[in-house]
C-alpha positions as CSV (number, residue, x, y, z in Angstrom):
1,M,24.8,-5.8,-30.4
2,A,23.5,-6.4,-26.8
3,R,20.0,-5.3,-26.1
4,L,19.6,-3.3,-22.9
5,D,16.8,-2.5,-20.5
6,R,15.9,1.1,-19.7
7,R,18.7,1.4,-17.2
8,G,21.5,-0.1,-19.2
9,L,21.4,-3.7,-18.0
10,P,21.7,-6.4,-20.7
11,L,18.7,-8.5,-21.8
12,S,19.0,-12.1,-23.0
13,T,16.9,-11.7,-26.1
14,A,17.8,-11.5,-29.7
15,S,14.6,-9.8,-30.6
16,D,14.5,-6.0,-30.9
17,V,10.7,-6.2,-30.7
18,A,10.8,-8.2,-27.5
19,A,13.3,-5.8,-25.9
20,E,11.3,-2.7,-26.9
21,R,8.0,-4.1,-25.6
22,Y,9.7,-5.3,-22.4
23,R,11.1,-1.8,-21.7
24,E,7.7,-0.3,-22.3
25,G,5.9,-2.9,-20.2
26,V,8.2,-2.4,-17.3
27,D,7.8,1.4,-17.5
28,L,4.0,0.9,-17.4
29,L,4.2,-1.6,-14.6
30,L,6.4,0.7,-12.4
31,S,4.1,3.7,-13.0
32,A,0.9,1.7,-12.3
33,W,-0.3,2.6,-15.8
34,P,-2.7,0.6,-18.0
35,G,-1.1,-1.3,-20.9
36,A,1.6,-3.2,-19.1
37,A,0.0,-6.6,-19.5
38,E,-0.3,-6.1,-23.2
39,A,3.2,-4.9,-23.7
40,L,4.7,-7.7,-21.7
41,D,2.6,-10.3,-23.5
42,E,3.9,-8.9,-26.8
43,A,7.4,-9.1,-25.5
44,A,7.0,-12.8,-24.6
45,A,5.3,-13.6,-27.9
46,A,8.1,-12.0,-29.8
47,D,10.6,-14.2,-27.9
48,P,9.1,-17.1,-25.9
49,D,12.5,-17.8,-24.4
50,F,12.8,-14.2,-22.9
51,A,12.8,-15.0,-19.2
52,L,12.4,-11.4,-17.9
53,A,9.3,-10.8,-20.0
54,H,7.7,-13.8,-18.4
55,A,8.9,-12.7,-15.0
56,A,7.5,-9.2,-15.3
57,R,4.2,-10.6,-16.5
58,A,4.2,-12.9,-13.5
59,R,4.8,-9.9,-11.2
60,L,1.8,-8.1,-12.8
61,H,-0.4,-11.2,-12.2
62,A,0.7,-11.2,-8.6
63,I,-0.2,-7.5,-8.2
64,R,-3.6,-8.3,-9.6
65,A,-4.1,-11.2,-7.1
66,E,-4.1,-13.8,-9.9
67,P,-1.9,-16.5,-8.2
68,A,-2.4,-19.4,-10.6
69,Q,-1.4,-17.3,-13.6
70,A,1.5,-15.8,-11.6
71,R,2.9,-19.2,-10.7
72,A,2.6,-20.4,-14.3
73,R,4.4,-17.4,-15.7
74,I,7.2,-17.4,-13.2
75,A,7.7,-21.2,-13.9
76,A,8.1,-20.3,-17.6
77,A,10.5,-17.6,-16.6
78,A,12.6,-20.0,-14.5
79,E,12.8,-22.5,-17.3
80,A,13.9,-19.8,-19.8
81,A,16.4,-18.3,-17.4
82,A,17.9,-21.8,-16.8
83,R,18.4,-22.3,-20.5
84,S,19.8,-18.9,-21.6
85,G,19.7,-16.3,-18.8
86,T,22.5,-14.5,-17.2
87,D,23.4,-14.6,-13.5
88,R,21.4,-11.4,-13.0
89,E,18.4,-12.7,-14.8
90,R,18.4,-16.0,-12.9
91,S,18.7,-14.2,-9.6
92,H,15.9,-11.7,-10.7
93,V,13.6,-14.7,-11.5
94,E,14.4,-16.4,-8.2
95,V,13.5,-13.3,-6.2
96,L,10.2,-12.9,-7.9
97,S,9.5,-16.6,-7.6
98,L,9.9,-16.4,-3.8
99,V,7.5,-13.5,-3.7
100,I,4.9,-15.3,-5.8
101,H,5.2,-18.5,-3.9
102,G,4.6,-16.8,-0.6
103,Q,8.0,-16.8,1.0
104,P,8.4,-13.1,1.9
105,A,11.2,-13.3,4.4
106,R,13.5,-15.2,2.0
107,A,12.4,-12.9,-0.8
108,L,13.4,-9.9,1.2
109,E,16.8,-11.3,2.0
110,R,17.4,-12.3,-1.6
111,A,16.0,-9.0,-3.0
112,L,18.4,-7.0,-0.8
113,A,21.4,-9.1,-1.9
114,H,20.3,-8.8,-5.5
115,A,20.1,-5.0,-5.2
116,D,23.6,-4.9,-3.8
117,A,24.9,-6.8,-6.8
118,W,22.7,-5.1,-9.5
119,P,21.2,-1.9,-7.9
120,R,19.8,-0.7,-11.2
121,D,17.6,-3.8,-11.6
122,V,14.6,-1.7,-10.5
123,L,11.9,-4.4,-10.7
124,V,13.7,-6.3,-7.9
125,L,14.7,-3.1,-6.1
126,S,11.0,-2.1,-6.1
127,L,9.9,-5.2,-4.1
128,P,11.0,-4.1,-0.6
129,L,9.7,-0.5,-1.2
130,G,6.2,1.0,-1.1
131,A,3.3,0.7,1.3
132,F,2.7,-2.9,0.4
133,G,6.3,-3.9,-0.2
134,L,8.4,-6.6,1.5
135,F,9.6,-4.2,4.2
136,A,6.1,-3.0,5.0
137,F,4.7,-6.5,5.4
138,S,7.8,-7.9,7.2
139,G,6.4,-7.2,10.7
140,M,9.3,-4.7,11.3
141,A,8.5,-1.8,13.5
142,D,11.1,0.4,11.7
143,H,10.2,-0.5,8.1
144,D,9.8,3.2,7.3
145,Q,13.5,3.8,8.2
146,A,14.5,0.6,6.4
147,R,13.1,1.9,3.1
148,V,14.9,5.2,3.5
149,D,18.2,3.4,4.2
150,L,17.8,1.2,1.1
151,C,17.1,4.1,-1.1
152,E,20.0,6.2,0.2
153,R,22.3,3.2,-0.1
154,H,21.7,3.0,-3.8
155,A,20.9,6.7,-4.7
156,R,24.3,7.1,-6.3
157,H,23.4,4.7,-9.0
158,F,20.4,6.7,-10.2
159,G,21.2,10.4,-10.5
160,E,18.6,13.2,-10.6
161,D,16.5,12.1,-13.6
162,D,15.2,8.6,-12.9
163,W,11.5,9.1,-12.4
164,W,11.0,5.7,-10.8
165,F,13.7,6.1,-8.2
166,L,12.7,9.6,-7.4
167,T,9.1,8.4,-6.8
168,Y,10.0,5.8,-4.3
169,R,12.8,7.7,-2.6
170,G,10.3,10.6,-2.1
171,W,7.6,8.3,-0.7
172,A,10.1,6.6,1.6
173,H,11.3,10.0,3.1
174,A,7.7,11.3,3.4
175,E,6.6,8.2,5.3
176,N,9.7,8.4,7.6
177,G,8.9,11.9,8.8
178,A,10.7,14.1,6.2
179,A,7.6,15.2,4.4
180,G,9.2,18.3,2.8
181,L,12.1,16.3,1.3
182,G,9.7,13.6,0.2
183,R,7.5,16.1,-1.5
184,D,10.4,17.7,-3.4
185,L,11.6,14.3,-4.6
186,A,8.1,13.1,-5.6
187,Q,7.4,16.4,-7.4
188,R,10.5,15.9,-9.5
189,A,9.4,12.4,-10.3
190,F,6.0,13.7,-11.3
191,D,7.5,16.5,-13.4
192,L,9.6,13.9,-15.3
193,R,6.7,11.5,-16.0
194,R,3.2,12.7,-15.4
195,A,1.7,9.4,-16.6
196,N,2.9,7.9,-13.3
197,A,0.2,7.0,-10.8
198,N,2.9,6.0,-8.3
199,A,4.3,9.6,-8.4
200,V,0.9,11.1,-7.8
201,H,0.4,8.6,-4.9
202,A,3.8,9.5,-3.4
203,L,3.1,13.2,-3.8
204,S,-0.3,13.0,-2.2
205,H,1.2,11.2,0.8
206,A,3.9,13.8,1.2
207,M,1.4,16.6,1.0
208,F,-0.9,14.8,3.5
209,E,1.9,14.1,6.0
210,G,3.2,17.7,5.6
211,G,-0.2,19.2,6.5
212,A,-0.9,20.3,2.9
213,G,-4.2,18.4,2.3
214,E,-5.6,21.2,0.1
215,D,-2.6,20.9,-2.2
216,A,-3.2,17.1,-2.4
217,D,-6.9,17.7,-3.2
218,R,-6.0,20.1,-6.0
219,L,-3.4,17.7,-7.4
220,I,-5.8,14.8,-7.4
221,A,-8.7,16.8,-8.9
222,G,-6.6,18.0,-11.7
223,W,-4.9,14.7,-12.5
224,L,-7.3,11.9,-11.7
225,P,-9.7,12.4,-14.7
226,G,-6.8,11.6,-17.1
227,Y,-6.1,8.3,-15.3
228,D,-8.0,5.3,-16.7
229,R,-10.5,4.0,-14.2
230,G,-9.0,0.6,-14.8
231,G,-5.7,1.8,-13.4
232,T,-4.7,-0.1,-10.2
233,L,-4.4,3.1,-8.1
234,H,-7.4,5.0,-9.4
235,G,-9.7,4.2,-6.5
236,H,-6.9,4.6,-3.9
237,I,-5.8,8.0,-5.1
238,A,-9.4,9.1,-4.9
239,W,-9.5,7.7,-1.4
240,H,-6.8,10.3,-0.5
241,A,-9.1,13.1,-1.7
242,A,-11.9,11.7,0.5
243,L,-9.6,11.8,3.5
244,V,-8.9,15.5,2.8
245,A,-12.6,16.1,2.6
246,L,-13.2,14.4,5.9
247,E,-10.4,16.4,7.6
248,R,-12.3,19.6,6.7
249,G,-15.6,18.2,7.8
250,D,-17.1,17.6,4.4
251,A,-18.7,14.2,4.8
252,G,-20.9,14.7,1.8
253,R,-18.0,15.1,-0.5
254,A,-16.2,12.1,1.1
255,L,-19.2,10.0,0.5
256,A,-19.6,11.2,-3.1
257,I,-15.9,10.2,-3.8
258,Y,-16.5,6.9,-2.1
259,A,-19.6,6.2,-4.3
260,D,-17.9,7.3,-7.5
261,H,-14.4,5.9,-7.1
262,V,-13.7,3.9,-3.9
263,Q,-16.4,1.4,-3.1
264,P,-15.8,-2.1,-4.4
265,S,-18.3,-1.8,-7.3
266,A,-16.6,1.3,-8.5
267,S,-12.9,0.4,-8.1
268,A,-10.7,-1.8,-10.3
269,G,-7.8,-1.7,-7.8
270,M,-5.9,-4.4,-6.0
271,A,-8.2,-6.3,-3.7
272,V,-6.2,-5.3,-0.6
273,N,-6.6,-1.6,-1.6
274,V,-10.2,-1.9,-2.4
275,M,-11.1,-3.7,0.8
276,S,-8.9,-1.6,3.1
277,D,-9.9,1.7,1.5
278,A,-13.6,0.9,1.9
279,A,-13.3,-0.3,5.5
280,S,-11.1,2.5,6.7
281,L,-13.1,5.3,5.1
282,L,-16.4,4.0,6.3
283,W,-15.0,3.5,9.8
284,R,-13.8,7.1,9.9
285,L,-17.2,8.4,8.8
286,R,-19.0,6.4,11.4
287,S,-16.5,7.2,14.1
288,Y,-16.6,10.9,13.5
289,G,-20.4,10.8,13.9
290,H,-21.5,10.9,10.3
291,T,-24.2,8.7,8.8
292,V,-23.1,5.9,6.6
293,P,-25.8,5.2,4.0
294,E,-27.6,1.9,4.3
295,G,-26.0,-1.0,2.6
296,L,-22.4,0.4,2.2
297,W,-21.0,-1.6,5.1
298,E,-22.6,-4.8,3.9
299,A,-21.5,-4.4,0.3
300,A,-17.9,-3.9,1.4
301,A,-18.0,-6.9,3.7
302,A,-19.5,-9.1,1.0
303,Y,-16.7,-8.1,-1.4
304,A,-14.0,-8.8,1.2
305,A,-15.3,-12.1,2.6
306,P,-14.2,-14.4,-0.2
307,V,-11.0,-12.5,-0.9
308,F,-9.5,-12.6,2.7
309,P,-11.2,-15.5,4.4
310,Q,-8.2,-16.7,6.4
311,A,-6.3,-15.0,9.2
312,G,-2.6,-14.4,8.8
313,F,-2.2,-11.3,6.5
314,A,-1.9,-8.6,9.2
315,F,-2.8,-5.6,7.2
316,A,-5.9,-7.3,5.8
317,D,-6.8,-8.8,9.1
318,V,-7.1,-5.5,10.8
319,H,-9.4,-4.1,8.1
320,M,-11.5,-7.3,8.0
321,A,-12.0,-6.8,11.7
322,L,-13.3,-3.3,11.1
323,L,-15.8,-4.6,8.6
324,A,-16.9,-7.4,10.8
325,A,-17.3,-5.2,13.9
326,A,-19.2,-2.6,12.0
327,T,-21.6,-5.1,10.4
328,G,-22.4,-6.7,13.8
329,D,-20.4,-9.9,13.0
330,K,-19.1,-10.3,16.6
331,A,-18.4,-14.0,16.0
332,G,-16.3,-13.2,12.9
333,V,-14.1,-10.7,14.8
334,E,-13.6,-13.2,17.7
335,Q,-12.8,-16.0,15.3
336,R,-10.2,-14.0,13.4
337,A,-8.7,-12.6,16.6
338,T,-8.5,-16.1,18.1
339,A,-6.8,-17.5,14.9
340,L,-4.4,-14.6,15.0
341,T,-3.5,-15.2,18.6
342,R,-2.7,-18.8,17.8
343,L,-0.5,-17.7,15.0
344,V,1.3,-15.3,17.4
345,E,1.8,-18.1,19.9
346,A,3.2,-20.4,17.1
347,G,5.6,-17.6,16.1
348,S,4.2,-17.5,12.6
349,L,2.7,-14.0,12.5
350,A,5.5,-11.5,11.9
351,A,3.5,-8.5,13.0
352,G,2.9,-10.1,16.4
353,P,0.2,-9.5,19.1
354,V,-0.7,-6.0,17.9
355,V,-2.9,-7.6,15.2
356,P,-5.3,-9.5,17.3
357,A,-5.3,-6.6,19.8
358,I,-6.5,-4.2,17.1
359,C,-9.2,-6.7,16.1
360,R,-10.6,-7.0,19.6
361,A,-10.3,-3.2,20.2
362,A,-12.4,-2.6,17.0
363,L,-15.2,-4.8,18.4
364,A,-15.1,-3.1,21.8
365,F,-15.3,0.3,20.1
366,V,-18.4,-0.6,18.1
367,E,-20.0,-2.0,21.2
368,G,-19.4,1.3,23.1
369,D,-16.9,-0.2,25.5
370,Y,-14.6,2.7,25.0
371,A,-12.5,2.2,28.2
372,V,-11.9,-1.4,27.1
373,C,-11.0,-0.3,23.6
374,A,-8.5,2.2,24.9
375,G,-7.1,-0.3,27.4
376,I,-6.4,-2.7,24.5
377,L,-4.9,-0.1,22.1
378,E,-2.8,2.1,24.4
379,P,-0.2,-0.6,25.3
380,V,0.3,-1.5,21.6
381,A,0.0,1.9,20.0
382,G,3.7,2.0,19.3
383,E,3.5,-1.3,17.5
384,V,0.8,-0.5,14.9
385,T,3.5,0.2,12.3
386,R,4.1,-3.6,12.2
387,I,0.9,-4.2,10.3
388,G,2.3,-2.4,7.2
389,G,0.7,0.0,4.9
390,S,1.2,3.7,5.0
391,G,0.9,6.2,7.8
392,A,-2.3,7.6,6.3
393,Q,-3.8,4.1,6.3
394,R,-2.7,3.2,9.8
395,E,-4.0,6.5,11.1
396,V,-7.5,5.0,11.4
397,I,-6.2,3.0,14.4
398,E,-4.9,6.2,16.1
399,D,-8.2,7.8,15.4
400,T,-10.0,5.0,17.1
401,L,-7.7,5.3,20.2
402,I,-8.2,9.0,20.4
403,L,-11.9,8.7,20.2
404,A,-12.0,5.8,22.7
405,L,-10.0,7.9,25.2
406,M,-12.2,10.9,24.8
407,R,-15.4,8.9,25.1
408,S,-14.1,7.1,28.2
409,G,-13.3,10.3,30.0
410,E,-9.5,10.3,29.3
411,A,-9.5,13.7,27.5
412,A,-5.9,14.6,28.5
413,E,-4.5,11.5,27.0
414,A,-6.6,12.0,23.9
415,H,-5.5,15.5,23.4
416,A,-1.9,14.6,23.9
417,L,-2.2,12.1,21.0
418,L,-4.0,14.7,18.9
419,N,-1.5,17.4,19.6
420,R,1.3,15.1,18.3
421,R,-0.7,14.9,15.0
422,L,-1.3,18.6,14.9
423,H,2.5,19.1,15.3
424,R,3.0,16.9,12.3
425,R,0.2,18.3,10.2
426,P,-0.5,21.9,11.4
427,S,-3.2,22.5,8.8
428,L,-5.5,20.4,11.0
429,R,-5.9,23.4,13.3
430,D,-8.1,24.9,10.6
431,T,-10.5,22.0,10.4
432,R,-13.5,20.7,12.3
433,W,-11.7,17.5,13.2
434,L,-11.4,18.2,16.9
435,S,-15.1,19.1,17.3
436,Q,-16.1,16.0,15.3
437,I,-14.4,13.7,17.8
438,T,-15.9,15.3,20.9
439,P,-18.6,13.0,22.2
């Protein structure tokens, strides 16, 4: 009898143990829940020729920024798939191999083709989705819409009770301006599987984008204590609660959350999350006029320096520039911006000139050259989506522009930007945000 994955696709293993541990491991991986590595290792041990077990383990290594281990496991997967895998399994391994070997454009093309052929192969379908997926980091300005289109194209294959698909369909809609629909979908996903950090993350985003920050705060406060601190999204979900605290003017609570959950010494998250969460939260605190305790900037910069030393990863580059500017490393900002400009000129930076522009604007902001900062950011404001990440993450750039406009005497332009945000998130009218950004 053929062994099947959770969504009815056949698995090339003769071991019931391998199949069962694989199903469990993929569930844990897709819900960002601890235990995935152990389950997938057990699947591979039960059947060393089970290609998909090696491939999923390789994916987990890649998520944890362990490139050498990821390459070794995807090589083992490719060898096993060549010996005994199906067409689907060989394609599955090929797509993951492209991701792991740093070929995102080809990986996106192949992932979309694979999804058309086998839409219920969710480990591959997941790759273009999410804040750090192949669409988000493609340099596309319309990646929010692209995720919605992908989800809707394949929605008929999933029905109303697939917790994974509901999670990512909800997140995609919330990010694309349909916060209410996104919240409903993410809530159904959460109700189906509460041990699902990605659903809480999606629901938090939908609440935030829909102006329901207090609902997000209650959700996170009630759920986060049950999520192991080693979970990859523990610190990032706490970061969302810190944003809510800042929006209502409670810098003390935001700093307490940072100290307990978000700062590099407290978070076991993905390096890109740890670095960007630290940089953006501290930048918001400083920009809004709150005191950042001594040593926090330096500790975040020290964590990030060996992890993202080279220019070329747009989302990381922007946040590295915030860290360098805030710690007085003018040479570091200029060096990264110059390297990025060269990449743009060579046509090898998908996100384009908006990336070095943000870096230079950050330095101008810290140096008090607000008119210069605004002059750099205003022309590229519509291109910020190209750096990837989520709307909540990219909002730090919009904050910087609003503040620079206000502090350079361009209050009308600043209020026009702020009013667009108030229209999107009306609950901000009840906060101290506006008074905080008044110079």
